[in-house]
DSSP file (Angstrom, degrees, kcal/mol; ACC not computed):
  #  RESIDUE AA STRUCTURE BP1 BP2  ACC     N-H-->O    O-->H-N    N-H-->O    O-->H-N    TCO  KAPPA ALPHA  PHI   PSI    X-CA   Y-CA   Z-CA
    1    1 A M              0   0    0      0, 0.0     2,-0.5     0, 0.0     0, 0.0   0.000 360.0 360.0 360.0 127.1   12.8  -32.3   50.5
    2    2 A H        -     0   0    0      2,-0.0     2,-0.4     0, 0.0     0, 0.0  -0.794 360.0-153.9 -95.6 125.8   10.6  -32.8   47.5
    3    3 A H        -     0   0    0     -2,-0.5     3,-0.0     3,-0.0     0, 0.0  -0.838  13.5-129.6-102.2 137.2   11.9  -34.9   44.6
    4    4 A R        -     0   0    0     -2,-0.4     3,-0.1     1,-0.1     2,-0.0  -0.684  33.0-112.1 -79.6 131.0   10.7  -34.5   41.0
    5    5 A P        -     0   0    0      0, 0.0     2,-0.3     0, 0.0    -1,-0.1  -0.352  32.7-107.4 -65.4 145.0    9.6  -37.8   39.5
    6    6 A T        -     0   0    0      1,-0.1     2,-0.1     2,-0.0    -3,-0.0  -0.549  36.5-123.7 -72.0 131.6   11.9  -39.1   36.7
    7    7 A S     >  -     0   0    0     -2,-0.3     4,-1.8     1,-0.1     3,-0.2  -0.409  11.6-122.6 -76.7 154.7   10.2  -38.8   33.4
    8    8 A I  H  > S+     0   0    0      1,-0.2     4,-2.6     2,-0.2     5,-0.2   0.878 110.9  58.1 -63.0 -38.1    9.7  -41.8   31.1
    9    9 A S  H  > S+     0   0    0      1,-0.2     4,-2.1     2,-0.2    -1,-0.2   0.888 104.9  49.8 -63.0 -37.4   11.6  -40.1   28.3
   10   10 A T  H  > S+     0   0    0      2,-0.2     4,-2.2     1,-0.2    -1,-0.2   0.904 111.4  49.0 -66.7 -40.7   14.7  -39.8   30.5
   11   11 A Q  H  X S+     0   0    0     -4,-1.8     4,-2.4     1,-0.2    -2,-0.2   0.897 110.1  52.4 -63.6 -38.5   14.4  -43.5   31.5
   12   12 A G  H  X S+     0   0    0     -4,-2.6     4,-2.7     1,-0.2    -2,-0.2   0.893 108.3  49.9 -64.0 -39.5   14.1  -44.4   27.8
   13   13 A V  H  X S+     0   0    0     -4,-2.1     4,-2.9     2,-0.2    -1,-0.2   0.901 110.1  50.4 -66.9 -40.5   17.2  -42.4   26.9
   14   14 A W  H  X S+     0   0    0     -4,-2.2     4,-2.4     2,-0.2    -2,-0.2   0.923 112.1  47.6 -62.0 -42.9   19.1  -44.2   29.7
   15   15 A A  H  X S+     0   0    0     -4,-2.4     4,-2.5     2,-0.2    -2,-0.2   0.921 112.2  49.7 -62.9 -43.5   17.9  -47.5   28.4
   16   16 A Y  H  X S+     0   0    0     -4,-2.7     4,-2.8     1,-0.2    -2,-0.2   0.926 111.7  48.3 -60.6 -45.8   18.8  -46.6   24.8
   17   17 A M  H  X S+     0   0    0     -4,-2.9     4,-2.5     2,-0.2    -1,-0.2   0.903 110.8  51.2 -63.5 -40.5   22.3  -45.5   25.9
   18   18 A A  H  X S+     0   0    0     -4,-2.4     4,-2.3     2,-0.2    -2,-0.2   0.937 112.7  45.1 -62.2 -46.5   22.9  -48.7   27.9
   19   19 A V  H  X S+     0   0    0     -4,-2.5     4,-2.6     1,-0.2    -2,-0.2   0.932 113.2  50.5 -62.9 -45.5   21.9  -50.9   24.9
   20   20 A A  H  X S+     0   0    0     -4,-2.8     4,-2.2     1,-0.2    -1,-0.2   0.889 111.2  48.8 -60.3 -39.9   24.0  -48.8   22.5
   21   21 A L  H  X S+     0   0    0     -4,-2.5     4,-2.4     2,-0.2    -1,-0.2   0.904 110.7  49.6 -68.1 -40.7   27.0  -49.1   24.8
   22   22 A V  H  X S+     0   0    0     -4,-2.3     4,-1.7     2,-0.2    -2,-0.2   0.928 111.2  50.0 -62.6 -44.7   26.6  -52.8   25.2
   23   23 A L  H  X S+     0   0    0     -4,-2.6     4,-0.8     1,-0.2    -2,-0.2   0.897 112.1  47.9 -61.6 -39.9   26.3  -53.2   21.4
   24   24 A Q  H  < S+     0   0    0     -4,-2.2     3,-0.5     1,-0.2    -1,-0.2   0.890 109.9  52.1 -67.8 -37.8   29.5  -51.1   20.9
   25   25 A M  H  < S+     0   0    0     -4,-2.4    -1,-0.2     1,-0.2    -2,-0.2   0.823 112.3  45.7 -69.2 -29.3   31.4  -53.1   23.5
   26   26 A T  H  < S+     0   0    0     -4,-1.7     2,-0.3    -5,-0.2    -1,-0.2   0.569 101.5  79.1 -90.9  -8.8   30.5  -56.4   21.9
   27   27 A S  S  < S+     0   0    0     -4,-0.8     2,-0.0    -3,-0.5     0, 0.0  -0.705  82.4  22.0 -99.0 153.2   31.3  -55.3   18.3
   28   28 A G  S    S-     0   0    0     -2,-0.3     0, 0.0     4,-0.1     0, 0.0  -0.144  98.6 -48.9  86.5 175.4   34.7  -55.1   16.8
   29   29 A S     >  -     0   0    0      1,-0.1     4,-1.8    -2,-0.0     3,-0.2  -0.384  53.0-108.3 -81.0 162.4   38.0  -56.8   17.8
   30   30 A P  H  > S+     0   0    0      0, 0.0     4,-1.5     0, 0.0     5,-0.1   0.848 120.5  57.2 -58.8 -33.0   39.2  -56.8   21.4
   31   31 A T  H  > S+     0   0    0      1,-0.2     4,-0.7     2,-0.2     3,-0.2   0.920 106.2  48.1 -63.5 -43.2   42.0  -54.4   20.3
   32   32 A Q  H >4 S+     0   0    0      1,-0.2     3,-0.5    -3,-0.2    -1,-0.2   0.874 111.0  52.0 -65.8 -34.8   39.4  -51.9   19.1
   33   33 A R  H 3< S+     0   0    0     -4,-1.8    45,-0.3     1,-0.2    -1,-0.2   0.788 112.1  44.6 -73.4 -26.4   37.4  -52.2   22.3
   34   34 A T  H 3< S+     0   0    0     -4,-1.5    -1,-0.2    -3,-0.2    -2,-0.2   0.469  81.1 116.4-100.1  -0.5   40.3  -51.5   24.6
   35   35 A Q    <<  -     0   0    0     -4,-0.7     3,-0.1    -3,-0.5    43,-0.1  -0.452  68.0-119.4 -67.9 136.5   41.9  -48.6   22.8
   36   36 A P        -     0   0    0      0, 0.0     2,-0.3     0, 0.0    -1,-0.1  -0.321  40.8 -81.6 -70.8 160.5   41.9  -45.4   25.0
   37   37 A L        -     0   0    0      1,-0.1     2,-0.1    35,-0.0     3,-0.1  -0.480  53.1-128.4 -61.3 121.6   40.0  -42.4   23.8
   38   38 A L        -     0   0    0     -2,-0.3    -1,-0.1    40,-0.1     2,-0.1  -0.460  24.2-103.7 -74.9 146.1   42.4  -40.7   21.4
   39   39 A T        -     0   0    0     -2,-0.1     2,-0.3     1,-0.0    -1,-0.1  -0.395  41.7-163.3 -66.3 147.3   43.1  -37.1   22.0
   40   40 A H        -     0   0    0     -3,-0.1     2,-0.4    -2,-0.1    -1,-0.0  -0.852   8.7-134.0-130.5 165.1   41.3  -34.8   19.5
   41   41 A H        -     0   0    0     -2,-0.3     2,-0.1     2,-0.1     5,-0.0  -0.886  13.9-134.7-122.8 152.1   41.8  -31.3   18.5
   42   42 A L        +     0   0    0     -2,-0.4    20,-0.1     4,-0.1     2,-0.1  -0.211  61.1 138.7 -96.7  42.8   39.3  -28.5   18.0
   43   43 A T  S  > S-     0   0    0     -2,-0.1     4,-1.9     1,-0.1     5,-0.1  -0.341  71.2-107.9 -85.1 166.7   41.0  -27.5   14.8
   44   44 A K  H  > S+     0   0    0      1,-0.2     4,-2.0     2,-0.2     5,-0.2   0.850 121.0  57.2 -61.7 -34.1   39.3  -26.5   11.6
   45   45 A R  H  > S+     0   0    0      1,-0.2     4,-2.5     2,-0.2    -1,-0.2   0.935 105.4  49.0 -63.9 -44.6   40.4  -29.9   10.1
   46   46 A S  H  > S+     0   0    0      1,-0.2     4,-1.3     2,-0.2    -1,-0.2   0.874 107.2  57.8 -60.3 -36.8   38.5  -31.7   12.9
   47   47 A F  H  <>S+     0   0    0     -4,-1.9     5,-1.7     1,-0.2     3,-0.3   0.923 112.2  39.2 -56.9 -48.0   35.5  -29.5   12.2
   48   48 A F  H ><5S+     0   0    0     -4,-2.0     3,-1.8     1,-0.2    -2,-0.2   0.813 106.8  65.7 -75.5 -30.2   35.4  -30.7    8.5
   49   49 A D  H 3<5S+     0   0    0     -4,-2.5    -1,-0.2     1,-0.3    -2,-0.2   0.809 101.0  50.3 -61.1 -29.5   36.3  -34.3    9.5
   50   50 A I  T 3<5S-     0   0    0     -4,-1.3    38,-1.8    -3,-0.3    -1,-0.3   0.109 125.1-101.2 -99.5  23.6   32.9  -34.6   11.3
   51   51 A Q  T < 5 +     0   0    0     -3,-1.8     2,-0.4     1,-0.2    -3,-0.2   0.704  65.4 157.3  72.3  23.4   31.0  -33.3    8.3
   52   52 A C      < +     0   0    0     -5,-1.7    -1,-0.2    -6,-0.2    66,-0.2  -0.680  10.4 170.1 -78.9 131.5   30.4  -29.7    9.5
   53   53 A K        +     0   0    0     65,-0.7    65,-0.2    -2,-0.4    -1,-0.1   0.234  49.1  80.1-126.4  12.0   29.8  -27.5    6.5
   54   54 A G  S    S-     0   0    0     63,-3.0     2,-0.5     1,-0.2    63,-0.2   0.152  96.8 -40.5 -96.6-146.1   28.7  -24.3    8.2
   55   55 A V        -     0   0    0     61,-2.3     2,-0.5     2,-0.0    -1,-0.2  -0.735  57.1-129.1 -88.4 124.4   30.7  -21.4    9.8
   56   56 A Y        +     0   0    0     -2,-0.5     2,-0.4    -3,-0.1   -12,-0.1  -0.634  32.5 170.9 -75.7 121.3   33.6  -22.6   12.0
   57   57 A D     >  -     0   0    0     -2,-0.5     4,-2.9     1,-0.1     3,-0.3  -0.937  21.6-156.7-131.5 109.4   33.5  -21.0   15.4
   58   58 A K  H  > S+     0   0    0     -2,-0.4     4,-2.3     1,-0.2     5,-0.1   0.836  91.1  51.2 -59.3 -37.1   36.1  -22.5   17.7
   59   59 A S  H  > S+     0   0    0      2,-0.2     4,-1.8     1,-0.2    -1,-0.2   0.904 114.0  43.0 -71.6 -38.6   34.3  -21.5   20.9
   60   60 A I  H  > S+     0   0    0     -3,-0.3     4,-2.4     2,-0.2     5,-0.3   0.913 114.0  51.6 -68.9 -42.7   30.9  -23.0   19.8
   61   61 A F  H  X S+     0   0    0     -4,-2.9     4,-2.4     1,-0.2    -2,-0.2   0.913 110.5  49.4 -58.3 -43.0   32.7  -26.1   18.5
   62   62 A A  H  X S+     0   0    0     -4,-2.3     4,-1.9    -5,-0.2    -1,-0.2   0.881 109.2  51.9 -65.4 -39.4   34.5  -26.4   21.8
   63   63 A R  H  X S+     0   0    0     -4,-1.8     4,-1.3     2,-0.2    -2,-0.2   0.933 113.3  43.1 -63.9 -46.7   31.2  -26.1   23.8
   64   64 A L  H  X S+     0   0    0     -4,-2.4     4,-1.4     1,-0.2    -2,-0.2   0.896 113.4  52.0 -67.7 -38.8   29.5  -28.8   21.7
   65   65 A D  H  X S+     0   0    0     -4,-2.4     4,-2.3    -5,-0.3    -1,-0.2   0.862 103.6  59.4 -62.8 -34.8   32.5  -31.1   21.9
   66   66 A R  H  X S+     0   0    0     -4,-1.9     4,-3.1     1,-0.2     5,-0.2   0.873  99.5  56.3 -63.6 -36.8   32.5  -30.6   25.7
   67   67 A I  H  X S+     0   0    0     -4,-1.3     4,-2.1     1,-0.2    -1,-0.2   0.931 109.8  45.7 -58.9 -44.6   29.1  -32.1   25.8
   68   68 A C  H  X S+     0   0    0     -4,-1.4     4,-2.3     2,-0.2    -2,-0.2   0.877 112.5  50.8 -67.1 -37.3   30.4  -35.2   24.1
   69   69 A E  H  X S+     0   0    0     -4,-2.3     4,-2.8     2,-0.2    -2,-0.2   0.937 110.8  48.6 -64.1 -47.3   33.5  -35.3   26.4
   70   70 A D  H  X S+     0   0    0     -4,-3.1     4,-1.5     1,-0.2    -2,-0.2   0.883 111.4  50.2 -60.6 -39.4   31.3  -35.1   29.5
   71   71 A C  H  X S+     0   0    0     -4,-2.1     4,-2.2    -5,-0.2     5,-0.3   0.915 110.2  49.9 -65.1 -44.0   29.1  -37.9   28.1
   72   72 A Y  H  X S+     0   0    0     -4,-2.3     4,-3.8     1,-0.2     5,-0.3   0.924 109.5  51.7 -59.1 -44.4   32.2  -40.0   27.5
   73   73 A N  H  < S+     0   0    0     -4,-2.8    -1,-0.2     1,-0.2    -2,-0.2   0.811 110.2  50.5 -64.3 -28.8   33.4  -39.3   31.0
   74   74 A L  H  < S+     0   0    0     -4,-1.5    -1,-0.2    -5,-0.2    -2,-0.2   0.913 126.7  21.8 -72.9 -44.6   30.0  -40.4   32.4
   75   75 A F  H  < S-     0   0    0     -4,-2.2    -2,-0.2     2,-0.1    -3,-0.2   0.678  85.7-146.8-101.3 -21.3   29.8  -43.7   30.5
   76   76 A R     <  +     0   0    0     -4,-3.8     2,-0.6    -5,-0.3    -3,-0.1   0.841  42.7 149.3  55.8  39.1   33.5  -44.4   29.7
   77   77 A E    >>  -     0   0    0     -5,-0.3     3,-1.8     1,-0.1     4,-0.6  -0.923  45.6-140.5-104.8 120.4   32.7  -46.1   26.4
   78   78 A T  T >4 S+     0   0    0     -2,-0.6     3,-0.5   -45,-0.3     4,-0.5   0.838  97.8  43.2 -47.1 -48.6   35.6  -45.5   23.9
   79   79 A N  T 3> S+     0   0    0      1,-0.2     4,-2.3     2,-0.1    -1,-0.3   0.556  92.2  85.7 -80.3  -6.9   33.4  -45.0   20.8
   80   80 A L  H <> S+     0   0    0     -3,-1.8     4,-2.4     1,-0.2    -1,-0.2   0.901  84.9  53.5 -64.5 -41.4   30.9  -42.7   22.5
   81   81 A H  H <X S+     0   0    0     -4,-0.6     4,-1.6    -3,-0.5    -1,-0.2   0.940 113.6  41.1 -60.8 -47.2   32.8  -39.5   22.0
   82   82 A S  H  > S+     0   0    0     -4,-0.5     4,-1.5     1,-0.2    -1,-0.2   0.871 114.5  52.4 -71.9 -34.2   33.2  -40.0   18.2
   83   83 A S  H  < S+     0   0    0     -4,-2.3    11,-0.3     1,-0.2    10,-0.3   0.870 108.7  52.0 -65.7 -35.5   29.6  -41.2   17.8
   84   84 A C  H  < S+     0   0    0     -4,-2.4     7,-0.5    -5,-0.2    10,-0.2   0.881 114.6  41.1 -66.2 -40.2   28.4  -38.2   19.7
   85   85 A R  H >X S+     0   0    0     -4,-1.6     4,-1.9    -5,-0.2     3,-0.6   0.701  88.4 121.2 -81.3 -21.1   30.3  -35.8   17.4
   86   86 A K  H 3X>S+     0   0    0     -4,-1.5     4,-1.3     1,-0.2     5,-0.5  -0.008  77.0  14.2 -51.2 146.3   29.5  -37.6   14.2
   87   87 A N  H 345S-     0   0    0      1,-0.2    -1,-0.2     2,-0.2   -36,-0.2   0.863 137.0 -59.7  53.1  40.0   27.7  -35.7   11.4
   88   88 A C  H <45S-     0   0    0    -38,-1.8    -1,-0.2    -3,-0.6    -2,-0.2   0.919 101.9 -50.3  57.6  50.3   28.4  -32.4   13.2
   89   89 A F  H  <5S+     0   0    0     -4,-1.9    -1,-0.2    -3,-0.3    -2,-0.2   0.800 110.2 115.9  65.4  33.6   26.6  -33.3   16.5
   90   90 A T  T  <5 +     0   0    0     -4,-1.3    -3,-0.1    -5,-0.2    33,-0.1   0.239  43.4 108.8-116.0  14.2   23.4  -34.4   14.8
   91   91 A T  S  ><S-     0   0    0     -5,-0.5     4,-1.7    -7,-0.5     3,-0.1  -0.363  81.0-110.8 -87.3 168.4   23.3  -38.1   15.8
   92   92 A D  H  > S+     0   0    0      1,-0.2     4,-2.8     2,-0.2     5,-0.2   0.794 118.1  63.2 -64.8 -28.3   21.0  -39.8   18.3
   93   93 A Y  H  > S+     0   0    0    -10,-0.3     4,-2.4     2,-0.2    -1,-0.2   0.919 102.1  48.9 -61.8 -43.1   24.1  -40.3   20.5
   94   94 A F  H  > S+     0   0    0    -11,-0.3     4,-2.4     2,-0.2    -2,-0.2   0.939 112.2  48.4 -62.0 -45.2   24.4  -36.5   20.8
   95   95 A K  H  X S+     0   0    0     -4,-1.7     4,-2.0     1,-0.2    -2,-0.2   0.919 111.4  50.5 -61.1 -42.3   20.7  -36.3   21.7
   96   96 A G  H  X S+     0   0    0     -4,-2.8     4,-3.0     1,-0.2    -1,-0.2   0.870 108.4  52.7 -62.0 -37.4   21.1  -39.1   24.2
   97   97 A C  H  X S+     0   0    0     -4,-2.4     4,-2.6     2,-0.2    -1,-0.2   0.907 105.7  53.4 -66.1 -41.5   24.1  -37.2   25.7
   98   98 A L  H  <>S+     0   0    0     -4,-2.4     5,-3.3     2,-0.2     6,-0.4   0.920 113.8  43.5 -57.9 -43.5   22.0  -34.1   26.1
   99   99 A E  H ><5S+     0   0    0     -4,-2.0     3,-1.5     3,-0.2    -2,-0.2   0.944 113.6  49.9 -65.7 -48.3   19.4  -36.1   28.0
  100  100 A A  H 3<5S+     0   0    0     -4,-3.0    -2,-0.2     1,-0.3    -1,-0.2   0.851 114.0  45.0 -61.5 -35.3   21.9  -38.0   30.1
  101  101 A L  T 3<5S-     0   0    0     -4,-2.6    -1,-0.3    -5,-0.2    -2,-0.2   0.389 112.6-121.7 -89.2   3.2   23.7  -34.8   31.1
  102  102 A Q  T < 5S+     0   0    0     -3,-1.5     3,-0.2    -5,-0.2    -3,-0.2   0.916  70.1 134.4  57.7  47.8   20.3  -33.2   31.8
  103  103 A L    > < +     0   0    0     -5,-3.3     3,-2.0    -6,-0.2    -4,-0.2   0.169  24.9 112.6-108.9  15.3   20.9  -30.4   29.3
  104  104 A T  G >   +     0   0    0     -6,-0.4     3,-1.5     1,-0.3     4,-0.2   0.757  68.7  66.0 -64.1 -24.1   17.5  -30.5   27.6
  105  105 A D  G 3  S+     0   0    0      1,-0.3    -1,-0.3    -3,-0.2     3,-0.2   0.677 101.2  51.0 -71.2 -13.9   16.7  -27.0   29.0
  106  106 A E  G <> S+     0   0    0     -3,-2.0     4,-2.4     1,-0.2    -1,-0.3   0.231  77.1 112.9-100.5  11.8   19.5  -25.7   26.8
  107  107 A M  H <> S+     0   0    0     -3,-1.5     4,-2.9     1,-0.2     5,-0.2   0.867  71.6  53.6 -56.5 -43.4   18.2  -27.4   23.7
  108  108 A E  H  > S+     0   0    0     -4,-0.2     4,-1.8    -3,-0.2    -1,-0.2   0.926 112.3  44.0 -61.2 -44.3   17.2  -24.1   21.8
  109  109 A Q  H  > S+     0   0    0     -3,-0.2     4,-2.2     2,-0.2    -1,-0.2   0.912 113.5  51.3 -65.3 -42.1   20.7  -22.7   22.3
  110  110 A V  H  X S+     0   0    0     -4,-2.4     4,-2.7     1,-0.2     5,-0.2   0.904 108.0  52.3 -61.8 -42.4   22.3  -26.0   21.3
  111  111 A Q  H  X S+     0   0    0     -4,-2.9     4,-2.5     1,-0.2    -1,-0.2   0.895 108.1  51.8 -60.8 -40.0   20.2  -26.2   18.2
  112  112 A T  H  X S+     0   0    0     -4,-1.8     4,-1.9    -5,-0.2    -1,-0.2   0.921 111.1  47.4 -62.2 -44.3   21.3  -22.7   17.2
  113  113 A W  H  X S+     0   0    0     -4,-2.2     4,-2.2     1,-0.2     5,-0.2   0.924 112.5  48.4 -64.1 -44.2   25.0  -23.6   17.6
  114  114 A I  H  X S+     0   0    0     -4,-2.7     4,-3.8     1,-0.2     5,-0.4   0.900 108.6  54.4 -64.1 -39.4   24.6  -26.8   15.6
  115  115 A K  H  X S+     0   0    0     -4,-2.5     4,-2.1     1,-0.2     5,-0.3   0.918 109.4  48.5 -59.4 -43.2   22.8  -24.9   12.8
  116  116 A Q  H  < S+     0   0    0     -4,-1.9   -61,-2.3     2,-0.2    -1,-0.2   0.914 120.6  35.6 -64.4 -43.3   25.7  -22.5   12.6
  117  117 A L  H  < S+     0   0    0     -4,-2.2   -63,-3.0   -63,-0.2   -64,-0.3   0.910 120.5  46.2 -77.6 -42.1   28.3  -25.3   12.5
  118  118 A H  H  < S-     0   0    0     -4,-3.8   -65,-0.7   -66,-0.2    -3,-0.2   0.817  97.8-134.6 -72.4 -32.2   26.4  -27.8   10.5
  119  119 A G  S  < S+     0   0    0     -4,-2.1     2,-0.3    -5,-0.4    -3,-0.1   0.540  76.8  60.3  88.5   6.5   25.2  -25.3    7.9
  120  120 A A  S    S-     0   0    0     -6,-0.3    -1,-0.3    -5,-0.3    -2,-0.2  -0.951 102.3 -67.5-154.4 168.6   21.6  -26.6    8.0
  121  121 A E        -     0   0    0     -2,-0.3     2,-0.1    -3,-0.1    -9,-0.1  -0.471  57.6-129.6 -62.3 121.4   18.7  -27.0   10.3
  122  122 A P        -     0   0    0      0, 0.0    -1,-0.1     0, 0.0    -7,-0.1  -0.397   1.9-136.9 -73.8 153.6   19.7  -29.7   12.9
  123  123 A G              0   0    0      1,-0.2    -2,-0.1   -33,-0.1   -33,-0.0  -0.021 360.0 360.0 -95.1  29.3   17.5  -32.6   13.6
  124  124 A V              0   0    0    -17,-0.1    -1,-0.2   -13,-0.1   -13,-0.1   0.466 360.0 360.0 -77.7 360.0   18.1  -32.4   17.4
C-alpha cells in the first residue's frame, strides 16, 4: 500500500489549529469555556447575524455550516463553530477547517458558494 506524504502546509494548518484551540481554551472565564455548543439555526436571521450580505440560499448555507459542524466535531472546541462561521465563512478558522477536513479539492466550489452568500469575492 503506497502512502502519500503529508504536505508541510497540512502540518502547518494542524499546528495553527492546535495553537488557536489552546488559546481559546485558556481565554475567558471557566463558565465560558465549559458551555456546550449552543444549537443554531439555518435561518435567514442567522445568515445576517454572521455578516452575510449576499443572496440567502438555505442549501448552500447548510453545506458551509456543515463544514464548521464537522470541524467542531473533530476538535470539540466550543468556540470553533462560531469562529468558523464568522464573517460569512471567510475567517482563517474556516480555511483551517477546510484543510483539517481535507476538503481543499473542493475549494473552487466552496469559494463560489461563499461569494454568493457573502456578496463579495471571498478571501478563502
